[in-house]
MDTraj code that builds the backbone (N, CA, C; nanometers):
import mdtraj as md
import numpy as np

residues = "MET LEU TYR ASP PHE THR LYS ARG VAL LEU ASP ILE ILE GLY SER ILE ILE GLY LEU ILE LEU LEU SER PRO LEU PHE LEU LEU ILE ALA LEU ALA ILE LYS LEU SER SER PRO GLY PRO ILE PHE ALA ASP ILE PRO LEU ARG VAL GLY LYS GLY GLY LYS LEU PHE LYS MET TYR LYS PHE ARG SER MET VAL ILE GLY ALA HIS GLU MET LEU GLN LYS ASP PRO GLU LEU LEU LYS LEU TYR LYS GLN ASN SER TYR LYS LEU ASP ILE ASN ILE ASP PRO ARG VAL THR LYS VAL GLY ARG PHE ILE ARG LYS THR SER ILE ASP GLU LEU PRO GLN LEU ILE ASN ILE LEU LYS GLY GLU MET GLY LEU VAL GLY PRO ARG ALA TYR TYR PRO PHE GLU LEU ASP GLU GLN GLN GLN LYS TYR PRO ASN THR LYS GLU PHE VAL LYS VAL ILE LEU SER ALA LYS PRO GLY LEU THR GLY ILE TRP GLN VAL SER GLY ARG SER ASN ILE ASN PHE ASP LYS ARG VAL GLU MET ASP ALA ASP TYR VAL ASN LYS ARG SER ILE LEU TYR ASP ILE TYR LEU ILE LEU LYS THR VAL PRO ALA VAL LEU LEU ALA ARG GLY ALA VAL".split()
xyz = np.array([
    [11.3073, 10.3741, 9.8936],
    [11.2614, 10.4155, 9.9668],
    [11.2085, 10.3734, 10.1190],
    [11.2333, 10.4336, 10.2094],
    [11.2656, 10.3709, 10.3721],
    [11.1130, 10.3333, 10.3756],
    [10.9885, 10.4197, 10.3666],
    [10.9020, 10.3775, 10.3374],
    [10.8356, 10.2791, 10.3333],
    [10.8185, 10.2754, 10.1762],
    [10.7937, 10.1558, 10.0919],
    [10.8112, 10.0126, 10.1576],
    [10.9916, 10.0092, 10.1926],
    [11.0258, 9.8876, 10.2368],
    [10.9995, 9.8624, 10.3703],
    [10.9716, 9.9598, 10.4622],
    [10.9156, 9.9278, 10.5977],
    [10.7939, 9.8938, 10.5970],
    [10.7078, 9.9586, 10.5114],
    [10.5722, 9.9085, 10.5119],
    [10.5177, 9.7781, 10.4635],
    [10.6384, 9.7279, 10.3416],
    [10.6121, 9.6091, 10.3021],
    [10.6592, 9.5136, 10.3918],
    [10.7495, 9.5182, 10.4610],
    [10.7836, 9.4388, 10.5779],
    [10.6701, 9.4137, 10.6659],
    [10.6283, 9.5193, 10.6938],
    [10.4908, 9.5357, 10.7898],
    [10.3616, 9.4308, 10.7337],
    [10.3613, 9.4767, 10.6305],
    [10.2456, 9.4247, 10.5441],
    [10.2552, 9.2569, 10.5539],
    [10.3785, 9.1969, 10.5060],
    [10.4089, 9.0737, 10.5644],
    [10.3887, 9.0238, 10.6896],
    [10.4738, 9.0978, 10.7837],
    [10.3810, 9.0380, 10.9076],
    [10.2802, 9.0543, 10.9436],
    [10.1907, 9.1500, 10.9406],
    [10.0655, 9.1542, 10.9615],
    [9.9734, 9.0945, 10.8822],
    [10.0229, 9.0583, 10.7683],
    [9.8899, 8.9781, 10.6815],
    [9.9280, 8.8300, 10.7567],
    [10.0527, 8.7700, 10.7730],
    [10.1103, 8.6441, 10.8346],
    [10.0465, 8.6132, 10.9250],
    [10.0308, 8.7018, 11.0495],
    [9.9922, 8.6707, 11.1862],
    [9.8367, 8.7013, 11.1449],
    [9.7955, 8.7904, 11.1009],
    [9.6184, 8.7960, 11.0685],
    [9.5819, 8.6747, 11.0035],
    [9.6280, 8.5957, 10.9246],
    [9.6106, 8.4574, 10.8602],
    [9.5908, 8.3607, 10.9860],
    [9.6926, 8.3601, 11.0435],
    [9.7236, 8.2472, 11.1391],
    [9.6079, 8.2643, 11.2711],
    [9.6067, 8.4127, 11.2958],
    [9.5036, 8.4150, 11.4506],
    [9.3592, 8.4209, 11.3800],
    [9.3374, 8.4360, 11.2467],
    [9.2043, 8.4511, 11.2170],
    [9.1499, 8.3008, 11.1669],
    [9.2376, 8.2134, 11.1423],
    [9.2003, 8.1012, 11.0649],
    [9.0645, 8.0582, 11.1273],
    [9.0575, 8.0086, 11.2710],
    [8.9219, 7.9548, 11.3099],
    [8.7955, 8.0291, 11.2582],
    [8.7928, 8.1751, 11.2803],
    [8.6970, 8.2438, 11.2094],
    [8.6674, 8.2396, 11.0378],
    [8.7790, 8.2031, 11.0009],
    [8.7714, 8.2015, 10.8376],
    [8.7123, 8.0806, 10.8160],
    [8.7607, 7.9540, 10.8913],
    [8.6796, 7.8433, 10.8787],
    [8.5126, 7.8263, 10.9163],
    [8.5062, 7.8976, 11.0024],
    [8.3483, 7.8956, 11.0829],
    [8.2788, 7.9740, 10.9604],
    [8.3105, 8.1137, 10.9081],
    [8.2276, 8.1892, 10.7854],
    [8.2406, 8.1091, 10.6550],
    [8.3213, 8.0517, 10.6395],
    [8.3261, 7.9554, 10.5257],
    [8.2231, 7.8259, 10.5433],
    [8.1907, 7.8230, 10.6414],
    [8.1168, 7.6867, 10.6850],
    [7.9632, 7.7649, 10.6760],
    [7.9967, 7.8617, 10.7243],
    [7.8186, 7.9330, 10.7164],
    [7.7843, 7.9901, 10.6028],
    [7.8735, 8.0031, 10.4865],
    [7.8303, 8.0564, 10.3692],
    [7.7976, 7.9369, 10.2922],
    [7.8462, 7.8162, 10.2869],
    [7.8294, 7.6952, 10.2110],
    [7.6796, 7.6381, 10.2819],
    [7.6708, 7.6626, 10.3828],
    [7.5043, 7.5955, 10.4437],
    [7.3778, 7.7159, 10.4252],
    [7.4474, 7.8292, 10.3929],
    [7.3406, 7.9208, 10.3544],
    [7.2946, 7.9423, 10.2587],
    [7.3752, 7.9200, 10.1808],
    [7.3496, 7.9364, 10.0156],
    [7.4361, 7.8779, 9.9233],
    [7.4121, 7.7921, 9.7971],
    [7.4627, 7.7610, 9.7347],
    [7.5675, 7.8175, 9.6234],
    [7.6894, 7.7613, 9.6104],
    [7.8300, 7.8376, 9.5739],
    [7.9754, 7.8431, 9.6135],
    [8.0454, 7.9171, 9.5529],
    [8.1892, 7.9099, 9.6228],
    [8.1529, 8.0019, 9.7432],
    [8.2788, 7.9910, 9.8136],
    [8.3204, 8.0658, 9.9588],
    [8.3694, 8.2063, 9.9144],
    [8.4481, 8.2271, 9.8081],
    [8.5152, 8.3487, 9.7677],
    [8.3992, 8.4073, 9.6620],
    [8.3771, 8.5219, 9.6690],
    [8.2814, 8.6307, 9.5596],
    [8.3566, 8.6044, 9.4326],
    [8.2912, 8.5780, 9.3080],
    [8.3387, 8.5823, 9.2058],
    [8.3257, 8.7225, 9.1854],
    [8.3716, 8.8233, 9.1693],
    [8.3512, 8.9662, 9.1247],
    [8.4580, 9.0237, 9.0429],
    [8.4056, 9.1386, 8.9457],
    [8.5198, 9.1811, 8.8644],
    [8.6497, 9.2135, 8.8909],
    [8.7708, 9.2409, 8.8215],
    [8.8875, 9.2735, 8.8845],
    [8.8943, 9.3906, 8.9209],
    [8.9974, 9.4389, 9.0182],
    [9.0109, 9.5859, 9.0804],
    [9.1339, 9.5965, 9.0019],
    [9.1391, 9.7363, 9.0321],
    [9.2523, 9.8382, 8.9874],
    [9.3378, 9.8577, 9.0842],
    [9.4711, 9.8131, 9.0461],
    [9.5638, 9.8351, 9.1880],
    [9.6594, 9.9225, 9.1438],
    [9.8067, 9.9029, 9.2151],
    [9.9181, 9.9976, 9.1242],
    [9.9735, 9.9849, 9.0203],
    [9.9296, 10.1240, 8.9613],
    [10.0195, 10.1356, 8.8454],
    [9.9061, 10.1001, 8.7442],
    [9.7666, 10.1130, 8.7943],
    [9.6842, 10.0320, 8.6857],
    [9.6697, 9.8821, 8.6793],
    [9.7457, 9.8269, 8.7357],
    [9.7595, 9.7053, 8.6630],
    [9.6275, 9.6271, 8.7728],
    [9.5691, 9.5101, 8.6815],
    [9.4359, 9.4665, 8.7678],
    [9.4825, 9.3404, 8.8216],
    [9.3770, 9.2863, 8.9518],
    [9.4067, 9.2079, 8.9879],
    [9.2699, 9.1204, 9.0939],
    [9.2682, 9.0184, 9.1020],
    [9.1760, 8.9736, 9.1767],
    [9.1522, 8.9816, 9.3191],
    [9.0688, 9.0505, 9.3720],
    [9.0935, 9.0660, 9.5348],
    [8.9649, 8.9686, 9.5891],
    [9.0179, 8.9382, 9.7083],
    [8.9513, 8.7891, 9.7646],
    [8.8541, 8.8757, 9.8654],
    [8.7337, 8.8254, 9.8287],
    [8.6655, 8.8933, 9.9569],
    [8.5571, 8.7425, 9.9886],
    [8.5170, 8.7162, 10.1228],
    [8.3994, 8.6064, 10.1524],
    [8.2785, 8.6569, 10.0702],
    [8.2088, 8.5320, 9.9698],
    [8.0843, 8.5752, 9.9177],
    [7.9853, 8.6130, 10.0105],
    [7.9425, 8.7274, 9.9673],
    [7.7987, 8.7806, 10.0618],
    [7.6843, 8.8011, 9.9882],
    [7.6938, 8.7657, 9.8361],
    [7.5623, 8.7451, 9.7401],
    [7.5240, 8.6255, 9.6926],
    [7.4068, 8.6414, 9.6712],
    [7.3554, 8.5094, 9.5731],
    [7.4763, 8.4722, 9.4557],
    [7.4660, 8.3771, 9.3923],
    [7.5332, 8.3544, 9.2610],
    [7.4853, 8.4306, 9.1734],
    [7.5691, 8.4993, 9.0445],
    [7.5069, 8.5511, 8.9499],
    [7.4891, 8.7153, 9.0063],
    [7.5202, 8.7513, 9.1073],
    [7.4943, 8.8753, 9.1485],
    [7.4995, 9.0094, 9.0532],
    [7.6212, 8.9985, 8.9843],
    [7.6677, 9.1354, 8.9088],
    [7.5537, 9.0616, 8.7759],
    [7.5360, 9.0124, 8.7236],
    [7.4495, 8.9869, 8.6229],
    [7.3215, 9.0295, 8.6700],
    [7.2798, 8.9717, 8.7760],
    [7.1401, 9.0205, 8.8220],
    [7.1466, 9.1606, 8.8282],
    [7.2382, 9.2204, 8.8820],
    [7.2244, 9.3651, 8.8846],
    [7.2497, 9.4624, 8.7432],
    [7.2982, 9.3638, 8.6065],
    [7.2613, 9.4471, 8.5212],
    [7.1395, 9.4235, 8.4158],
    [7.0529, 9.2954, 8.4493],
    [6.9274, 9.2903, 8.4050],
    [6.8340, 9.3625, 8.4972],
    [6.8503, 9.4432, 8.5936],
    [6.7418, 9.5208, 8.6711],
    [6.7917, 9.6720, 8.6285],
    [6.7250, 9.7444, 8.5510],
    [6.7429, 9.8858, 8.5141],
    [6.7207, 9.9486, 8.6313],
    [6.6201, 9.9292, 8.7483],
    [6.6002, 10.0208, 8.8547],
    [6.7218, 10.0028, 8.9504],
    [6.7434, 9.8714, 8.9832],
    [6.8736, 9.8660, 9.0747],
    [6.9838, 9.9089, 9.0189],
    [7.0140, 9.8977, 8.8797],
    [7.1538, 9.9400, 8.8317],
    [7.1723, 10.0932, 8.8745],
    [7.0325, 10.1743, 8.8128],
    [6.9894, 10.3074, 8.8138],
    [7.0380, 10.3887, 8.9627],
    [6.9710, 10.2955, 9.0740],
    [7.0081, 10.3015, 9.2072],
    [7.1550, 10.2794, 9.2523],
    [7.2077, 10.1869, 9.1970],
    [7.3814, 10.1649, 9.2373],
    [7.4559, 10.2828, 9.1649],
    [7.4105, 10.3019, 9.0337],
    [7.5053, 10.3995, 8.9997],
    [7.5062, 10.5723, 9.0818],
    [7.3797, 10.5540, 9.0951],
    [7.3401, 10.6983, 9.1216],
    [7.3938, 10.7256, 9.3044],
    [7.4025, 10.5805, 9.3579],
    [7.4768, 10.6081, 9.4737],
    [7.6350, 10.5778, 9.4833],
    [7.6842, 10.6061, 9.3784],
    [7.8207, 10.6201, 9.3824],
    [7.8806, 10.4435, 9.3777],
    [7.8025, 10.3641, 9.2986],
    [7.8442, 10.2213, 9.3098],
    [7.8503, 10.1400, 9.4208],
    [7.7503, 10.1671, 9.4667],
    [7.6967, 10.0645, 9.6005],
    [7.5850, 10.1003, 9.6294],
    [7.5268, 9.9722, 9.6941],
    [7.3756, 9.9863, 9.7453],
    [7.4020, 9.9283, 9.9080],
    [7.2945, 9.9926, 9.9750],
    [7.2629, 9.9860, 10.1338],
    [7.2375, 9.7908, 10.1150],
    [7.3067, 9.7556, 10.2049],
    [7.2936, 9.5925, 10.2436],
    [7.1361, 9.5817, 10.2725],
    [7.0802, 9.6621, 10.3596],
    [6.9363, 9.6497, 10.3859],
    [6.8546, 9.6224, 10.2428],
    [6.8567, 9.7383, 10.1378],
    [6.7927, 9.7117, 10.0721],
    [6.8358, 9.6383, 9.9132],
    [6.9383, 9.5493, 9.9205],
    [7.0027, 9.5224, 9.8216],
    [6.9711, 9.3540, 9.8106],
    [6.8550, 9.3025, 9.7176],
    [6.8339, 9.2241, 9.7195],
    [6.9308, 9.0633, 9.6928],
    [7.0220, 9.0860, 9.6516],
    [7.1577, 9.0071, 9.6094],
    [7.2173, 8.9566, 9.7320],
    [7.2022, 9.0025, 9.8382],
    [7.2808, 9.0150, 9.9705],
    [7.2111, 8.8733, 10.0642],
    [7.2814, 8.7988, 10.0708],
    [7.2518, 8.6665, 10.1766],
    [7.2201, 8.7046, 10.3077],
    [7.1539, 8.6576, 10.4054],
    [7.1414, 8.6526, 10.5360],
    [7.2921, 8.6506, 10.6068],
    [7.3710, 8.5312, 10.5580],
    [7.5589, 8.5663, 10.5920],
    [7.5524, 8.6850, 10.5646],
    [7.5607, 8.7132, 10.4540],
    [7.6026, 8.7990, 10.3764],
    [7.5915, 8.9783, 10.4324],
    [7.4656, 8.9447, 10.4843],
    [7.4328, 9.0922, 10.5477],
    [7.5522, 9.1179, 10.7006],
    [7.5516, 8.9857, 10.7612],
    [7.6130, 9.0048, 10.8904],
    [7.7643, 9.0728, 10.8382],
    [7.8601, 8.9591, 10.7313],
    [7.9712, 8.9901, 10.7421],
    [7.9912, 9.1132, 10.6198],
    [7.8955, 9.1736, 10.5973],
    [7.9394, 9.2886, 10.5060],
    [7.9312, 9.4240, 10.6245],
    [7.8326, 9.3993, 10.7403],
    [7.8133, 9.4714, 10.8290],
    [7.9464, 9.4779, 10.9164],
    [7.9798, 9.3810, 10.9388],
    [8.1323, 9.3803, 11.0333],
    [8.2391, 9.3880, 10.9578],
    [8.2393, 9.3907, 10.8198],
    [8.3492, 9.3861, 10.7388],
    [8.4275, 9.2731, 10.7095],
    [8.4061, 9.1457, 10.7913],
    [8.4100, 9.0268, 10.7774],
    [8.4451, 8.9662, 10.6813],
    [8.3760, 9.0202, 10.5412],
    [8.3803, 8.9854, 10.3935],
    [8.5418, 9.0353, 10.3499],
    [8.5733, 9.1373, 10.4034],
    [8.7311, 9.1795, 10.3697],
    [8.8406, 9.1299, 10.4024],
    [8.8354, 9.0229, 10.4906],
    [8.9289, 8.9677, 10.5816],
    [9.0147, 8.8853, 10.4656],
    [8.9947, 8.8378, 10.3837],
    [9.0641, 8.7601, 10.3050],
    [9.1626, 8.8199, 10.2045],
    [9.1220, 8.9567, 10.2306],
    [9.2329, 9.0652, 10.1565],
    [9.3657, 9.0382, 10.2220],
    [9.3829, 8.9856, 10.3474],
    [9.5091, 8.9515, 10.3815],
    [9.6049, 8.8529, 10.2520],
    [9.5336, 8.8012, 10.2091],
    [9.6234, 8.6929, 10.1197],
    [9.6384, 8.7793, 10.0082],
    [9.5924, 8.9045, 9.9555],
    [9.6194, 8.9996, 9.8685],
    [9.7633, 9.0677, 9.9041],
    [9.7496, 9.1110, 10.0506],
    [9.8755, 9.1716, 10.1139],
    [9.9761, 9.0921, 10.1220],
    [9.9964, 8.9745, 10.1478],
    [10.0811, 8.8848, 10.1437],
    [10.1358, 8.8758, 10.0095],
    [10.0510, 8.8392, 9.9055],
    [10.0710, 8.8643, 9.7596],
    [10.1576, 8.9898, 9.7008],
    [10.1317, 9.1005, 9.7632],
    [10.1937, 9.2183, 9.7277],
    [10.0985, 9.3116, 9.6813],
    [9.9767, 9.2733, 9.6254],
    [9.8985, 9.3262, 9.5325],
    [9.8292, 9.4582, 9.6435],
    [9.8221, 9.4152, 9.7512],
    [9.7704, 9.5318, 9.8498],
    [9.8555, 9.5529, 9.9510],
    [9.8258, 9.6562, 10.0398],
    [9.8618, 9.6812, 10.1796],
    [9.7653, 9.6715, 10.2890],
    [9.8015, 9.6668, 10.4172],
    [9.6994, 9.6837, 10.5179],
    [9.6192, 9.8188, 10.5443],
    [9.7237, 9.9486, 10.4730],
    [9.6673, 10.0278, 10.4572],
    [9.6610, 10.1051, 10.3370],
    [9.5698, 10.1717, 10.2785],
    [9.5963, 10.2319, 10.1602],
    [9.4770, 10.2909, 10.0951],
    [9.4492, 10.3416, 9.9525],
    [9.3375, 10.3772, 9.9197],
    [9.2212, 10.2681, 9.8659],
    [9.1061, 10.2896, 9.8615],
    [9.0416, 10.1904, 9.7956],
    [9.0686, 10.1289, 9.6919],
    [9.0201, 9.9875, 9.6663],
    [9.0771, 9.9267, 9.5474],
    [8.9289, 9.9624, 9.4491],
    [8.9466, 10.0216, 9.3507],
    [8.8228, 10.0469, 9.2552],
    [8.8016, 9.9701, 9.1516],
    [8.6972, 9.9269, 9.0897],
    [8.6584, 9.8419, 8.9781],
    [8.7042, 9.9372, 8.8448],
    [8.7633, 9.9224, 8.7288],
    [8.7758, 10.0065, 8.6167],
    [8.6789, 10.0421, 8.5986],
    [8.5598, 9.9962, 8.5480],
    [8.4443, 10.0684, 8.5008],
    [8.3933, 10.2064, 8.5786],
    [8.4078, 10.1393, 8.7126],
    [8.3758, 10.2453, 8.8053],
    [8.4848, 10.3780, 8.7732],
    [8.5902, 10.3802, 8.7929],
    [8.6821, 10.4945, 8.7519],
    [8.6409, 10.5505, 8.6432],
    [8.6209, 10.4741, 8.5237],
    [8.6133, 10.5392, 8.3948],
    [8.4739, 10.6079, 8.4306],
    [8.3603, 10.5579, 8.4454],
    [8.2536, 10.6459, 8.4481],
    [8.2045, 10.7574, 8.5554],
    [8.2983, 10.7200, 8.6609],
    [8.2906, 10.8181, 8.7622],
    [8.3547, 10.9506, 8.7451],
    [8.4945, 10.9199, 8.6330],
    [8.5957, 11.0510, 8.6372],
    [8.4879, 11.1193, 8.4893],
    [8.4325, 11.0446, 8.3827],
    [8.3060, 11.1150, 8.3241],
    [8.2592, 11.1941, 8.3870],
    [8.1758, 11.1615, 8.5015],
    [8.0771, 11.2375, 8.6082],
    [8.1318, 11.3660, 8.6659],
    [8.2640, 11.2986, 8.7112],
    [8.3271, 11.4298, 8.7948],
    [8.4859, 11.4367, 8.7266],
    [8.4618, 11.5332, 8.6515],
    [8.5828, 11.5479, 8.5466],
    [8.7236, 11.5938, 8.6634],
    [8.6773, 11.6472, 8.7684],
    [8.7792, 11.7229, 8.8410],
    [8.8200, 11.6226, 8.9493],
    [8.8311, 11.5119, 8.9368],
    [8.8639, 11.3717, 9.0059],
    [8.9986, 11.3006, 8.9332],
    [8.9932, 11.3538, 8.7993],
    [9.1118, 11.2807, 8.7177],
    [9.2531, 11.2928, 8.7831],
    [9.2948, 11.3998, 8.8633],
    [9.4297, 11.3942, 8.8874],
    [9.4414, 11.3345, 9.0301],
    [9.3429, 11.3380, 9.1000],
    [9.3160, 11.2527, 9.2138],
    [9.3302, 11.0897, 9.2131],
    [9.2715, 11.0336, 9.0934],
    [9.2938, 10.9148, 9.0545],
    [9.4235, 10.8738, 9.0181],
    [9.4799, 10.9508, 8.9228],
    [9.6543, 10.9300, 8.9056],
    [9.6993, 10.9323, 9.0414],
    [9.6907, 11.0223, 9.1364],
    [9.7574, 10.9812, 9.2631],
    [9.7391, 10.8525, 9.3097],
    [9.6077, 10.8431, 9.3279],
    [9.5631, 10.6896, 9.4078],
    [9.6504, 10.5864, 9.3459],
    [9.6644, 10.5754, 9.1917],
    [9.6970, 10.4587, 9.1180],
    [9.8587, 10.4565, 9.1512],
    [9.9161, 10.5658, 9.1946],
    [10.0691, 10.5408, 9.2306],
    [10.0796, 10.4767, 9.3621],
    [9.9546, 10.4035, 9.4332],
    [10.0054, 10.3477, 9.5279],
    [9.9221, 10.2102, 9.5690],
    [9.9659, 10.0971, 9.6294],
    [9.9001, 10.0074, 9.6400],
    [9.7750, 10.0001, 9.7408],
    [9.6120, 9.9393, 9.6527],
    [9.5055, 9.9728, 9.7548],
    [9.5341, 9.8814, 9.9196],
    [9.4524, 9.9423, 9.9636],
    [9.4782, 9.8963, 10.1137],
    [9.3489, 9.8234, 10.1921],
    [9.3443, 9.7269, 10.2754],
    [9.2333, 9.6759, 10.3449],
    [9.1580, 9.7517, 10.4108],
    [9.2403, 9.8503, 10.4814],
    [9.1665, 9.9509, 10.5374],
    [9.2312, 10.0879, 10.4616],
    [9.1524, 10.1928, 10.5254],
    [9.2257, 10.3418, 10.4945],
    [9.1276, 10.4596, 10.5403],
    [9.1670, 10.5809, 10.4680],
    [9.0905, 10.6773, 10.5412],
    [8.9621, 10.6815, 10.4913],
    [8.9158, 10.6302, 10.4112],
    [8.7630, 10.6319, 10.3154],
    [8.7041, 10.5427, 10.4241],
    [8.7560, 10.4009, 10.4456],
    [8.6852, 10.3258, 10.5335],
    [8.6691, 10.3394, 10.6736],
    [8.7383, 10.4358, 10.7377],
    [8.7195, 10.4555, 10.8830],
    [8.6442, 10.6073, 10.8693],
    [8.5796, 10.6688, 10.7545],
    [8.5448, 10.7859, 10.7873],
    [8.3750, 10.7906, 10.6984],
    [8.3256, 10.6973, 10.7353],
    [8.2033, 10.6345, 10.6883],
    [8.1483, 10.5640, 10.5713],
    [8.2685, 10.5515, 10.4799],
    [8.2175, 10.4144, 10.3817],
    [8.1323, 10.4783, 10.2822],
    [7.9893, 10.4049, 10.3014],
    [7.9063, 10.4243, 10.1862],
    [7.8086, 10.5773, 10.2183],
    [7.8749, 10.6457, 10.3086],
    [7.8166, 10.7791, 10.3248],
    [7.8763, 10.8887, 10.2467],
    [7.9925, 10.8509, 10.1851],
    [8.1017, 10.9366, 10.1346],
    [8.0667, 10.9146, 9.9789],
    [8.0092, 11.0277, 9.8872],
    [8.0452, 10.9866, 9.7032],
    [8.2200, 10.9983, 9.6910],
    [8.2021, 10.9562, 9.5388],
    [8.3025, 10.8951, 9.4802],
    [8.4337, 11.0137, 9.4647],
    [8.3218, 11.1576, 9.4513],
    [8.4458, 11.2928, 9.4318],
    [8.5115, 11.2949, 9.5875],
    [8.4455, 11.2798, 9.6724],
    [8.5081, 11.3139, 9.8064],
    [8.6322, 11.1820, 9.8397],
    [8.5573, 11.0819, 9.8101],
    [8.6278, 10.9640, 9.8458],
    [8.7544, 10.9520, 9.7577],
    [8.7905, 10.9970, 9.6472],
    [8.9010, 10.9704, 9.5912],
    [9.0093, 11.1294, 9.6120],
    [8.8925, 11.1981, 9.6648],
    [8.9870, 11.3052, 9.7462],
    [9.0656, 11.2857, 9.8414],
    [8.9811, 11.2110, 9.9296],
    [9.0439, 11.1854, 10.0706],
    [9.1503, 11.0799, 10.0318],
    [9.1419, 10.9466, 9.9353],
    [9.2259, 10.9054, 9.8859],
    [9.3608, 10.9202, 9.8759],
    [9.3522, 11.0178, 9.7740],
    [9.4477, 11.1070, 9.7132],
    [9.5202, 11.1941, 9.8121],
    [9.4657, 11.2367, 9.9125],
    [9.5322, 11.3054, 10.0160],
    [9.5934, 11.2197, 10.1507],
    [9.5606, 11.0979, 10.1326],
    [9.6291, 10.9657, 10.2357],
    [9.7447, 10.9537, 10.1425],
    [9.7439, 10.9418, 10.0302],
    [9.8778, 10.8821, 9.9439],
    [9.9963, 11.0136, 9.9581],
    [9.9145, 11.1344, 9.9489],
    [10.0357, 11.2112, 9.9419],
    [10.0776, 11.2769, 10.1064],
    [10.0414, 11.2092, 10.2199],
    [10.0664, 11.2166, 10.3491],
    [10.1259, 11.1170, 10.4172],
    [10.1023, 11.0205, 10.3375],
    [10.1110, 10.8691, 10.4112],
    [10.2831, 10.8651, 10.4507],
    [10.2333, 10.7972, 10.5780],
    [10.3643, 10.7637, 10.6828],
    [10.3295, 10.6198, 10.7472],
    [10.4489, 10.5826, 10.8437],
    [10.4153, 10.4596, 10.8998],
    [10.3086, 10.5080, 11.0439],
    [10.3581, 10.6347, 11.0860],
    [10.2772, 10.6331, 11.1764],
    [10.1076, 10.6970, 11.1824],
    [10.0902, 10.7343, 11.0528],
    [9.9812, 10.7519, 10.9976],
    [9.9149, 10.6205, 10.9369],
    [9.9887, 10.5093, 10.8809],
    [9.9108, 10.3847, 10.8719],
    [9.8676, 10.3501, 10.9979],
    [9.9600, 10.3522, 11.0985],
    [9.9348, 10.3260, 11.2508],
    [9.7605, 10.3692, 11.2826],
    [9.8187, 10.4915, 11.2776],
    [9.6938, 10.5419, 11.3047],
    [9.5390, 10.5144, 11.2508],
    [9.5320, 10.4937, 11.1188],
    [9.4429, 10.4474, 11.0501],
    [9.4145, 10.3119, 11.1195],
    [9.4885, 10.2175, 11.1131],
    [9.4702, 10.0998, 11.1824],
    [9.3833, 10.1045, 11.2590],
    [9.4289, 10.1871, 11.3796],
    [9.3791, 10.1960, 11.5288],
    [9.2264, 10.2613, 11.5358],
    [9.2204, 10.3675, 11.4140],
    [9.0718, 10.4020, 11.4043],
    [8.9772, 10.2720, 11.3155],
    [9.0406, 10.1837, 11.2631],
    [8.9258, 10.0921, 11.1873],
    [8.8693, 9.9920, 11.2964],
    [8.9228, 9.9804, 11.4288],
    [8.8943, 9.9238, 11.5385],
    [8.7280, 9.9540, 11.5150],
    [8.7228, 10.0951, 11.6010],
    [8.5943, 10.1231, 11.6446],
    [8.5094, 10.1179, 11.5101],
    [8.5476, 10.1838, 11.4053],
    [8.4596, 10.2135, 11.2597],
    [8.4018, 10.0293, 11.2377],
    [8.4827, 9.9237, 11.2429],
    [8.4179, 9.8121, 11.2042],
    [8.3326, 9.7878, 11.3196],
    [8.3436, 9.8083, 11.4693],
    [8.2613, 9.7696, 11.5943],
    [8.1320, 9.8603, 11.5717],
    [8.1388, 9.9435, 11.5258],
    [8.0442, 10.0459, 11.5429],
    [7.9385, 10.0321, 11.3674],
    [7.9940, 9.9507, 11.2714],
    [7.9442, 9.9179, 11.1572],
    [7.9309, 10.0479, 11.0865],
    [8.0278, 10.1281, 11.1057],
    [8.0154, 10.2806, 11.0295],
    [8.0303, 10.2803, 10.8760],
    [7.9195, 10.3122, 10.8296],
    [7.8983, 10.3082, 10.6782],
    [7.9026, 10.1982, 10.5975],
    [7.8574, 10.0821, 10.6739],
    [7.8647, 9.9537, 10.6061],
    [7.7897, 9.9596, 10.5059],
    [7.8134, 9.8724, 10.3787],
    [7.7515, 9.8650, 10.2576],
    [7.7759, 9.7278, 10.2123],
])
top = md.Topology()
chain = top.add_chain()
for i, resn in enumerate(residues, 1):
    res = top.add_residue(resn, chain, resSeq=i)
    for name in ("N", "CA", "C"):
        top.add_atom(name, md.element.get_by_symbol(name[0]), res)
traj = md.Trajectory(xyz[None], top)
């Protein structure tokens, strides 16, 4: 398919250019993370679901304290709020987020290491959100009407940005989110991808829906 070939070429070129141009910023953020809290530079997070349901490790700068996921599981009230809010928490009330983490989450800088995933072919510059396996399982039980949308989403590679990311992110619940992602997959084209990349810039600058 011409679209898939062209998209892959653009993904490779875009990720290489991005990694080169952003390398000074990466070094600065890495230093800030190491100085602000103990632990690794990259987040140790559960695997995400990629194209065809294949699991992969998604790279993100660490924005939370070590053991953040275990901390969430041990706090019933926080876990309840997390699930009620479609598996996300506001960075201003999440006790697991570090000071540096708040900044890189608000500006989406924490997502930039996913350029490595793009270069590896696990993600694209544009695509649906990369979901957690347990998130898909539990949310499809909560919203049975989303199962067909999820099937469509898993036919494409997840993206660094996409329709959900430029439309409010944390302000959108799971059922609407997967509907938007599935709609993107059905309508995708190189021109649509370029449009979403251009929309990403103001969304990031305005920290729209950052979590």
